[in-house]
N, C-alpha and C positions, 0 to 999 in steps of 0.2 A: 549439328544443327545449334546455333547458341538459345540459349534460355531465354526467353523475354517475360519477365515477371508481370508486367501489366497486362501482358497476354492470356497468359498461365491464370493470371487472378479472375479476368475477363470468362474466362473457360469453365474452370472452377464454377464459378456463381451462376452459369448459365446449367449446367450437370447439374448442381446442387439443388437449383428451382426445378429443374424438369422432374429428378427423379421425386423430390418431395409432392411435386404436384400428382404424378402416377400413384403415389402412394396414399394421397388423399384422395383420388381418384377409386383405386383398388378398394381401400379400407368402408366406402361408403357405398360401392357398386354404382357408380358413375360413367358414362361416357364423357361428360365435362361439367361444369361446373355453370350453372345458368350466370348469364353475364350480370344480372341485378344482385347476385350474391357474390360477388368477386370480391365488392369493397371490401365485406366483412369477414370476408375468408381470408383475403390476404392481408388485411390487417392483423386478425389472432394469428395467423401462421408465421406473418413477421417477427411479430413481437413475443413468439416461444421461439422463434428459431433462429432469431438476428446472431447471439453468441455463440451459438452453436455452431453458424456458416464461419464467422470469424476464426473460432480454433480449426474447424473440416478445412478453410486454406492452408492456414499457416501448414497444418503438420501433411496436407497433400503436397504445398510447394517445396518441405523439407525434403517428403522423398522424391518428387519427381527432378529435383535441383540440383539434391545431393552436395554434391563438393561444391557448387556453383551458386547456393543458396545464400541471397544478398543478406540475411539478416532480419530478425523480429523487428529490429527499429525501423528499418526500409520498408518491411510490408505491414506493420502497425501503421506507419504516415499513411500508407498507400489506403488503406481501410477507414482509416477517419476520414482522407475525403470522399472516399464513395459513400460511407455511412454518414456524413454529416448532415444531409437531410432526409430522414426519413419519409415525409411524402412524398419526394420524388425521387426514392428506391421504392417505393409503395405502388408509386403510377407507373414506373420503368416496367414492374414486374405487370402488372394490369394490362399494359399496351402488350406483352408478351406474350402472355395467357390470352388475352382477343385474338391476336393475329393465329395464334397455333393452333387456337378452339376452331377458326376458320376451315383450316384444314380437315378436321376430324369428319366422319361422316355422319 
């Protein structure tokens, strides 16, 4: 099965967001984040974790892809495209969380 870097990056971002979301809930003893708190929580976590997320993606891709790793230059360019608009990224995260929280009882 060929490794598709774009799909892997997307999957890694979703995994990272989900794990950090669950950690946030667990640390605060919450079942979900109230919708009116989402903007401030996402803004705070996004600014704190953005650089770590980029490093997580690169190191994970190196492990997953092994000899097929496309190189830091390609990955850095993909990350520049993805993180070009912080507000868009935060809004996308918010929409994902809202949809996910609809499934929580």
